[in-house]
N, C-alpha and C positions, 0 to 999 in steps of 0.2 A: 219591587215592592212585594212584601210577603203578606200573608193573610191578616196578620195582626195589624199591620200598617193600613191595609185597606179598610178593615173594620173601624179602626180609629178615625180615619178620614170620613167614612160614611156616618159614624156617630157624630162627628163634628158638624156635618151638614145638617143632620137631624136636630142637633142642639143649637144651631145657628152660629157656631164659632168658626165654621168654614163655609165660604161662599160656594154656590153651585158652579160658578165660572171656574174657580180654582179646582174644584173636584173634577170637572170635565176636562180641564187641561192636563191633570195628572192621569186620568184614565186613558186619555188619548195616547199617552206614552207607554201604556201597559203592554200592547202586543210586541212591538220591537222598534228599535231606532235604526233606520236605514242610513248607514254611513257611506254608502257607495261600495266600499271594499268589504264591508261586513254588515250584517243585520243583527244588532245586539238584542238578545232575547230577554226583555224585562219581565215577560209574563211567565217565565219558566218556573220560578219559585212558587207561584200560585198553582201551577199545574202539577208539579212534581215534588214540591216541598223543599227543593234546593235550587239556589240561583245558578246561572250559567257559569261554567268554568272556562277560563281562557287557555286554549292549547297554543303555545307560542311557537312551536316548531314550524318552520315554513313562513312565518310572518316576519315583517320588517320590524325594526326597533320602534319606528314611528307608529306603525299600526298597533303594536302592543300597547304603547302609551295611550293612544287615542281610544282604544277599546276599554282599557281600564279606567280612563278618565270618565267615559260614559257610564260605566258600571258604578262609579263613585256617586252618581246622582241618586242611587238607592241607598238603603241602610244596611245591606247584608254584608257578611264577610265575603272577601274576594280572594279567589285562588287562581293562580296561573301556573301551569305545568310546562315542563320542558323549556324553561326560560334560561337564557344566557345572562351572565352578569351585566353586560352592556344594556340589556333590556331592563334589568332591575334598576340600574343607575338612571335610566331615562324615566322610569316609573316614579322614582323618588321625587322628581320635579313636581309631580301632581299629587303624590302621597308620601310625605316624609316619614310616615309611620310604617311604611311597607317593610317587610322582613324577607330576607333571602336565605335559602338553604342551599349551599353550594353542592352538597352531595346529591340531594333530591332534585335540584334544579327547579325549585318552586319559589314563587312570590306569594306572600300572604299579607292581606290587609285586613285586620280585625276591626269590624265596625260594631259588633255585638259583644257584650260581656261574656266571658267564659261561663258556660252553663251546660255541663255534661248531661246526657240523657239518663236521668235517674242514677242508680249505682251500678249500672251494667257496664262491663268492660269489653273492649276489643283488644285482643292480644295479637301483636305482630311478631312473628317468629322468622328469623333468617338462618339459613344453613351455615353460611360463611360470612366473614367480614366483607368479602367482595360483593355479596348480595345486598349490602346495606343501602346503596343508593335507591334501589327499587323498594326496599322495605321502608326507607324514610319517606318516599313519595306516598306510600300507603298510609303511614302513620300521620303525616301532615294532612293528607286529605281527610282522614277520619276525624282528626282533631278539629280541623277547620269547619267541618260539618256538625260539630257539637258533641263529640263523643269523648269518653274517657278511654285513653289508650295506654297499655303497658307493652313493653318490648322484651323479647328474648333474642339476643343476637349471637351469632356464632355458636350454634348448638346443633350442628349437622351430624349426619350419621357416621362420619369418620371418628367421632368421639361421642357416642350415643349417651354416655354417662352424664354429659353436660346437659342434655335434654331431660333425662330421667330424674335428675336432682331438682328439676323445676316443675314437676307435674302439678304441684299445688297452684302455680300461676296459671297453667293451662285449664285446670278444673274450675277456677273462678271466672274464666272468660265466658262471655255470652256468644261471641263469634271469634274465630281464630283465622288469621291470615298467615299462610306459610309461604315464604319466599325462598326458592332454591334453584341453583343452576346445576352444572355437572349432569348427574343422572336424575336429579329431582326426586330422590327417594323419600325425603323428609316428610312430604305431605302425607304419604301413606302411613308412615310411622305415627305421626300425630293423629291422623284420622282413626287409627286403631286404639288410641289411648283415651279419647274423649267422647262425650255424648252431645257435642255442640257442632254446628256447621263449620266446615273447614273450607276456606277459599284458598286454592293453590295458585301461586304465581311463579311460572317458570321464568328463569332469567337467562340471558345470553352469555352468562359466565361459564367458561369451560374451555377445554382443549378442542382440537380440530373436529373430532367425531361428535362433539356437542352440537355441531351444525347451527351455531348461533342461537341456541336455546331449544332447538327442535327435539333433541333427545329428552330434555327435562319435560317438555310439553307432552310428549307421547307417554312418558312414564306416568305423569300425573293423570292424563286422560284414561290410562289403563289401570288406575289404582284399584287394588283389591279391597281397600278400606271403604266402607259405606260412608256417605255423607260428605264426600269431597267433591267440590265443584272447581272448575278451572277457568281462569281468565287468560288473556293473550300474553305472549312473551313480553317481559319487562313492564307489564301494565299494572304498576303499583297503584296508580290513580283509580283504575277500574275496580281493583280489589277493595280499596279503602271506601269507595262510594257504595259498592254493594254491601259491604259489611255494615256501613252506617244505616242503609235501608233496612237490613235485617234487625239491627239493634234497636230501631225505632218501633218495631212491631210490638203490639201489646198482647 
């Protein structure tokens, strides 16, 4: 339940259209639902502005279905990350409208009409095509949380002219997410071109000395460009979530 739904219910009680008993039964469910293997946090959207997101990795197919079924009792958009296709096929039994993105490994169930936050854009930039799965996770996360998102994919430093011909797109953005593997230099380049916060996402894409994304992570942490923050390796979700929080600020 989000703040608008809670206010609507309380106004209903005041106006006599909603019984006190019904309101009490709904409020009882607000903190969380204990399912034994998981405690589904229905209160999170009231606390943080965004509902709980399901991290599917390490969970069974049945657990994912049951958690999402419980989240369906609310009215918010539902996002599940690191989801396999067999998990998606199980979720379809409870939510036929669910959408799956193979590259990003996300399941999205839209319960609210698309309504972007004003005219502010988040721009997701990827260095290479191989970085797109992480970039897509960031894009889908930001969109599901109610943001307008534009993308610039495959504009890495090996062909810097591809980025420089799109500086207008970067300039329009309110927040920029830069996703890069290999040596991760793209975040510094973008950070030196714009006056907006840059969220850098190192990926595990690269040859042996990339060390599973560690080289890109260290490059981004040591960026000489100001205004660059860094999330964990392959954490497109974390970047999309943080970008949305920044984009909501007034």
